[in-house]
N, C-alpha and C positions, 0 to 999 in steps of 0.2 A: 510893429513888433518891437518890444523893448530890448535894447542891447544888453548883453551880459556884462555885469560890472567888473568881473575878474578879467574878462577878455579886453574890455576897454582900458582898464588900469595897466595891463601889460603893454598894450599898443601905445598908450600915452608915454609910459616909461621908456619904451624902446625908441619911439620917435624922438623924444627929447634927447636921449643919449646919442642917437645917430646925428642929431643936429648940433652936437658938441656942447649941450648943456651939461653941467657937472653931474656925475652919476648920482651923488647923494641927493641933489635937488630933484633929479629926474625920478628917483625912487619915492621921495617924499610927495612930490606933486601927483605921481601916478597913484599912490596909496590914497591920497585925499580925494582924487577924482573917483576912484573905485568905491570908496566908502560913501561919498555923497550920492552917487548914482544908485547905490544899493539901498539908500534911505537910512543910513546909520546916523547921519548928522555929523556936524563938526566935532562935538564933544566925544561921542562914542568912537568916531574914527581915530581921533588922537589918543583916546584911552587904549584902544587896541594896539595902535602903533607903539605906544610907550611900553605896553606889556611885552610886545615882541622884542623891543630893544634889550630887555633884561636877558633874553636868551643869547644875545651876541656879546655880552660883556666879558665873559671868561675868554672867549676866542680873541677878542681885541686886546685883552691884557697879555695873553700869550704872545701875540704879535709884537707888542711893545717891548717885552722882555727879550724876545728874539732879536729885535733891532739893537738893543743895548749890547747883547752878546756879540752880534755881528760887528759893531763898531769896536768893541774890545779886541776882537780877533784882528781887525785891520790895524788897530793901535799896536799890536804885538809885532807887526811886520811880516807875518807868515805868508800872506798872499804875494808880497813883493819878493820874498825869498824863493817861492815856487817859480815865479816868472824868471828870476835871475838864473835859476838852475837850468831851466829850459833853454834860455838863450846861450848859456855857456856850452851846453851840449851841442847846440847847432854850430856855434863858432868852432868847436873842436872837431865836429864830424861832417861838416859840409851840409848839403841840402838833399841827402839821400831820401828815397821813398820811405825807408824804414823810420827815419826820424819824423817825417811828415805824418805818418799814420800813428806813431807814438804820441805826437802832439794832438792829433784828433782824439785819440783815446783819452788823453789827459784832460782835455777840455770837457768831454762828455762825462768823465768821472767826477770832475770838479763840479759840474752843473748838477749831477745827481747828488753828490755829497752835500751841496748847498741846501738841499731840501730835507736831509735827515741827519747824517753823521755830523756835518758842520752846518747846522741850520741857520744860515745867514741870508738865504734867499738870493736876490739879485745883487746884494751888496758886494759880492766878490768880483763882479764884472768890471766896474771902473777901476778896481785895484789890480786885477790880474791881466786883463786884455790889453790896455794901452801899451804896457811895456813889451808885449809880444808882437805888436804891429810890425816892428822891424823884421822879426823872423817871418811873419806872414808875407811881407812884401818881398823879402829875399827869395822865398820859395814859390812866389807867384800864386799864392793860394787865393781862391775866390772868396771874398768876405761874405758873400751870400751863403756859402757853405758853413762858415764859422757861425753865422746867425742860426742856421739850422741845427748845428751841433749843440749849441748852448740851449736853444729852445726845446730840443728833444729832452735834455736832462731836466730842465725846469718843469716841464709838463708831465712827462711820462712817470717821473718818480713819485710825485704827489698823488697821481691818479691810480697808482699800482702798489706802491710800498707803504704800508700803514705805520710809518714812523716819521717823526718830525712834522713837516707840513703835510705829509701823507696822513698822519694821525688826525690832524685837524680836518682835512678834506674828507677822508673816508669814514672815520669813526665819529668825530665830534660834530660834523655837519651833515654828511650824507646819510649815514646809518641812523643818526638821531632823528633827522627829519623824515626819513622813510618810515621809521618805526612809529613816529607820532602820527603819520598819515594812515596807519592801519596795517602795515606789513609786519609779520613775525620775523624779527631779525636775530633771534637767539642762536640759530644754527647756520647763519649765513657767513661764508668766507668771502671777504671783499677781494682778496687776491684772486680767487677762482672766478669771481664775477667780472673782474676787470682784466683778466689775462688776455682774452681775445682782443679787446680794444687796444691794449698795450702792444700787442703784436702788430697791429696796424701802424702804430707810431714807429716801430722798428723798421717796418717795410718802407715807410717814408724816409727815414734816416738813411737806409742803405741806397735808396734811389738818389738822394741828394749827393751822397759821397761818390758813388760809382757810375752814375749816369749824368745827372743834371749839371753838376759843377766840378767835374773831374778835370776839365781843361784849365790850363793856367790863365791867370788874369793879371794884367800889369797895373801897378799903382805907383804913384810918384813918392819918392823918398823926401817927404817934407820935414820941417824942423822938429816936429813933435816926435818923429821916430828916433832921431839922433839924441834928442833929450832923454827919451825913455831908455835908450841903450846906454847912454852915459850914466844914468842913475843906477842902472843894473851893475855896471862894472866899476862904480865909484870906489867900492871897498878895495878892489884889486889895484886901482891907481894909487890909492892912499898907501897901501902896503908897499908898493914899489918906491913911492916917494919917500916913505919913512926910512928905507934902507939907506938911501942917499943922504937924508937929512940927519941921521944919527939915532942912537939908541933910545933917546927920550920919546921921539915921535913914534918909533917902532912899538914901544910899550903902550902908548896911547891907542894906536891902531889895534894892537892885540887885545887890549881891554874892551874896546868897542865891539870887536868881533866876538869876544866871549859873551858880552851883554846881549848881542844879537842872537847868539845860539841859545842863551838862557831863555830869552823871550819866546823863541820858537818852541823850545821844550815845554815851557809853561802853557803856550797856546795849545799844543798837542794834548797836554794833561787836562786842560780845561775842556777840550772837545770830548775826550774820553769820559771825563766826569759827567758832562752834560748828557752824553749818550747813555751811559750806564744808569744814571738817575732816572732818565726818561723811560728806559726799558723796564726798570723794576717798579717804578711808581705809576707808570702809564700816564705821566703828566709832563707835557712839554713845558708847562709853566715852571715846575720845580727844576726840571733839567736846565733850562736857561738860567734860572736864578743861581743854581749851584755853580754852573760854568762861569758866570760873571763873578761869583764869589771867589773862585780860584784866581782870577786875574787880580782882584783887589788884595787878597791875602798874600800874594807873592810880590806885590808892588809893581807889577807890569802896568796896571792901572793904579796910579797913586791916589790916595784918599782925596787930595785937593783937586784931582782931575775927574773924580768919579761922577760928580754931578753933570759935568760937561759931556762926558762920554755917554752917560745914561740918557741925557736929554737929546743928544744927537741920534741915538738909537731909536728913541720914541718918534722923533721926526721922520726917520727913515721908513717906519712902518705905520705911522699914524693914519695915513690916508686909506690904506687897505683896511685897517681896523674900523674906521668910520663907515666905509662902504658896507662891510659885513654886518655891522650893527644895524644900519639903515635897512639892509635887505631883510633882516629878521623881522623888523617892524613892518615892512611891506607885506611879507608873507603872513603875518598875524592878522593884518587888516583884511587880506584876501579870505582867510578862514572865517573872519567875523561877518563877512558879507553873506555867508551861507549860499553863495552862488557858484561854488566849485562843483557841487553835485549836478546842478542843471547843465553846466558846461560839459561835464563828463558824459552825462546822458545824451546830450546833443551830439557830441563827438562820436560816441559809441554807435549811435544810429547812422551817423554819416559814414563811418568806416564799415558798417554792416557786418561787424564781426571779423573783418579782414585784418589779422594781426600783422601781416607783413607790411601793408600800407600804413597801418597805425604806427608801427615802430619807426618806419622811415620818416613819417611826418613829425613825430615827436622829437626825433634826433635832429631833423632839419630846423625845427623851431628852436631847439636848444642852441644850435649854431648861431641863429640870428640873435637870440636874446643875449648870449654871452659876448658876441661881437659888439653888441651895443653897450653892454655894461663894462666889459673889459676885465671881468673877474669871475673865474669859475666858482670860487668860494662864495661869492655873493649871489650867484645864480641858483645854486642848489636849493635854498629854502623856497624860492619862487617856483621852481620846476617841480619839486617834490609835492608841494601842496596840490598841484593840478594833475601831475602825471601818475602818481601812485593810485588814486581812485580809478583813473582811466585804465591803468594796467590791470588792476584787479577785476574790473568789469569785463575786460577783454580776455581774461583767463591766462595772463602771463604768470609764470612762476615767480616766487619771491626773488630767486637768483637773477632771473631775466629782468625783473623790475629794477633791482639794484644796478644791473649793467646798463639799462636804458637811462636811468637818472644820472648815474655817474658819468657815462659817456656824453650825454646831452649837456651836462655841466661843463665838461672839459672841452667839448667842441667849441671852437671859436676863441679859446684862450690863445693858442698859436694862431697868428694871423689877424688879431684885433689891433687896430692902431692905438687903442687905449690900454692894452694889456702890459703888465710887467714883463711877460715872456717875450715881447717884441721891443718894448722900450728899453729893457735892460741890455740886450745885445747891441742896440743902436748906440747907447750911451758909451759903450766901450770901443766900438768899431768906428765911430764917426768923430773921434777926437781930432783927426786931421782933415775933416771935411770931405772925405772920399767915400762915405757910406750913407746913402739916402734911406730914411726910415721906411717910407712906403715901398719903394722899388726894391730895396735890398734886404729888408727885414720882414715887412708885413706880407708882401706878395709871395716870396719864396716859402715862408713858413705856412702860409695859408694853403698853398698848393700841396706841399709835401706832407702835411699833417692832417688837415681837416678832411681832405678827400678820403684817404685810407681810414681815418678814424670813423668817419661816417659809415663807410662800407663794413668795417670790421665790427663796429658797434651794432649794426643791423644784424650781422651774422650771429653775434652773441645773443641778441634778443630772440633769434629764431631757434637756436640750438640749446640754450640753457633751460 
C-alpha cells in the first residue's frame, strides 16, 4: 500500500525538526519529499513551493517593520525606565507581598502589550528583565514562575486578541488559511472561537502563581545583578554628585534627565500612533511604519542612525519571517499533491465519525508539529490544509473548526525548546547563569500551558 504523500511530508519535516535540523531546511526537504512521492516531479514541486512563498511575503514584511519599531523603542530607553521605576519602588517599600504581585501583574501586562499595544514581541525581555533580577533575588521569587508569567502574555495574547501579532495569527494567517480550505469565515468571531482555549491558559497561569511556584527560591547575588542595579540608579548618583561638584554639573544632569523624559514621551507617542493607525487601517505594516516615522521625525532615532536601527530590527525578526514564508510554501505543495482528501477520507473512516476522539487527536498532533517547528505562526498553514477538510467531513461547526485549528497551532508554542516563547524568557533570566533553558523555561511552561490548552481546546471543539 502506497504511503500518503502529505503524511510522509509532515513526518519528514517533524522528524528533521526534532533532530535539530533548521526549521527552514526541514520544511523545504519535507515539501520536496511530499511532492516527489506524489509524482509531481522536481519542477512542479518547486513551482508550487514558490507560489506558496508569495502568500507569506506580506506577513514577513510586517515582521521586519515590527522589528525596526522594537529596536527604536529600545533606543528611546523606555524599557530601562520601566525597570528602574520598579526597582525604586521596591527599594522604597521593602519586599511586601503587594509589591510582589504588582510586579507579577506588570510583567504579564508588558508581555501582553508586547504583542499588540507595543508590538515588539520578545525584544522587551533582554531590555527589561535583567535589570529586575536584583529585585527577583531579593524577594526570593522562583524564576520558573517568571518564565511562566512572560510566556502566558506572549502566547495567550496573540491567540485571543486580534490586534498586533494577534491580527497576524488570527486574521492574516488562521482565518485566511481556514477560509481558503473551504470554511465560510464571513460571520466567525475569532475572539469567541478562542475564548475557551484562552481560559485554559489562564488556569495554567493561576496554577503556576498560587500552587507550583509560590514557595521562595534562593539565588546567588552575582555581579550581573549589582551591575544592573547600578545602571538603574546611575541618574540618581549623578544628581547627588552634581550638587557637590557645582552648578555646571547640575545643569548637565538636569539636561540629560530632560532628554530622557522627552525620549520616553516620544516613545509613548509613537506607540499610540502605531496602535491607532493599525486600528483604523487594519494594517500592522502601516502601524509599524508610522510608529517608526515618529521616532525619526522627532530625532530620537537620528537620520544617520536610521539605517543601523532598521537593519537591527530586521535581523531581530528575520528568522521568524523566513520560517513563515517557508511554511506557506510547504502548505502549497501539500495542496498540489492532491492527497489531502484521501488522507482526510482515511482519517474519517478511522475515527468512525467519533468527533470527540478526532478533536483530541488533531489537537495532540498540533502539539507535536508545533513543538517540532517552534512557531505557531508557521504551523497554521500546514494544519489548516489538512484539518479543515477533516473537520468538515466530521460535521464540526465553522466556529469549532476555527477553535481546533487555532488551538492546535498554539499548542506546543509554550514548551518548545525552539520557540520564541521559551527562548525569550531564558535570554533575560539566564544572564547570570542561574536559569536553565530546559529545566526552568521549557518544562514549566509545557506543563502549565500545554496540558490545560489541550483540555480546554477539546472542550471548545465539543461545545461550539
